[in-house]
N, C-alpha and C positions, 0 to 999 in steps of 0.2 A: 362364733367364729371359727368358722370351718378352714383347714387348711395348717399351714405351719407359719409361726411367729414370726420374724429376724427381731435381734437384738432393739433397734430402733421403733419397734412399732410397738413390743411390748414396753422397751420403757415409755413411750407414748401415752399407752395402754392404762400405768401403772402412774404417773400423773397427773391423766385426768380422773383418777376413781375408778374405772372400770376392771380393773383389776385389783385385788389386795393381796391374792397368796398364789406364791409360784411353786408346784410342785418340778422338785428334781428327782426322776427314779429314773429307776435301770432295773433290766430283767434279771434276778438271779437264775444259778441253773435248771431251775423249776418254772421257767418264765415267769414265778411271780414279780409284779411291781412292787418294788424294795425303795426306800427312797425319804424324804424329807417336803414337809411344809413346809414354807419359807413364808415373811413376810413380805410384799411389794417390796416397800422402801429400799429395807434389810436388802431383799436380796439385790436392787440396784446400787447402795451406799457400799455394801460389800462381798458379796458372792460372785458378780460378774468379776472382780478382779481378783479377788483371793478362793474362790474356790470353795464347794463343801467337800465332810467330810461324810465318806462312809463308811462301814463295817464290813471289812473285805471278809470277814469270816462268814456272809452271808454267800461265800459263793464255794466254799468248801464243806457244809452244811446239808445234812437231808433235809424232809418234812420235819422229822424228830429233830432234830437239832444235832444229830450224831456225822462224825468225819464222814464224807464220802469217800471211794474208792480211791486210794492216791493223793489222798489227802490227810489220811492220820499223825502225820508228824506238824502239820499244824497248831498253831496256839496262839489263841490273840490276849491284848490285854483287856481291862475295863478299868479305861479312868476314871475319876471322879469330878467335881470341876476345876477347871485349870484354869487359871487368870493368864489369858492371851489377848490377843490386841481385838480379837472378835467379841472377846468377852469384857472388858473391859469398860466398852460403853454404857453397857448395864451394870455393873458390877460398883451403887453407890456406895458409899459409907457403909449405912444402914445397912442392907442387903449381901452386902460382906460381911458384915458382924452376926447376920445371922445363919449364913453358911459356916462361916466360922467357930459359931457356937456350938451347929451339929456335926461338926468334926473334932473325932478325938485330939489328934493329932491340935488341931487349932489354926490352922489357917489350911487356905487353897493353895493347891498345888501348882509349881512353877511347871512352864513347857520342859524343861530340862530334864523337872524329874520323869516325865513320863516318855521322853522320847527316851531315856535312859534304858527303859524299863522294855520299848519298841527295839531298842540298839542288841539289846543282851537278847530280847528273842531269836532275832536275827543274824544272831555269831554262834559260831562254832560251841561257846560254853553252853546253848542250849540245843547243842546236838542229841543230846538224848528225850528231851522232852518231845512227850507227843499228849495232843490234844488237851493242853494246859490251856486252863482261862486264868490268868492272872487277874486281880481286882487290887488296882493302883488310883485308892480314894483316901488315904488318910486314916482309914480304920472306918466311915462312916457306917457301910453295909455289913459292920459287926457288932456294931450297934455302941 
């Protein structure tokens, strides 16, 4: 498939089964292509309308993941699983229970809990934080 695809052409290829995965990528500061692989049907059902999330910290660190000059004040968060509309079709009762069993707090995060951390990082209250990574996962990575 040489050339560029517009959305109607991509939609047709996905529906015919000729494309099963869509790559959403962008170049970071070192021209590395960063992004996500997305199942074609999910791309059409959700991503086209809702967009896709990317990690902004990829624009602020070097190859060793150290902050670039001018970005030493950058901080970011590492959220765990969040009960969002994008996740909800996949979180059946059995999977939800499995996730919640592995999270020390015993439940999946709500979007507001993650958003409040992001708002804190963007606020004047975080003005003295530099290069911090905040893990917001209900204790999952702590064990």
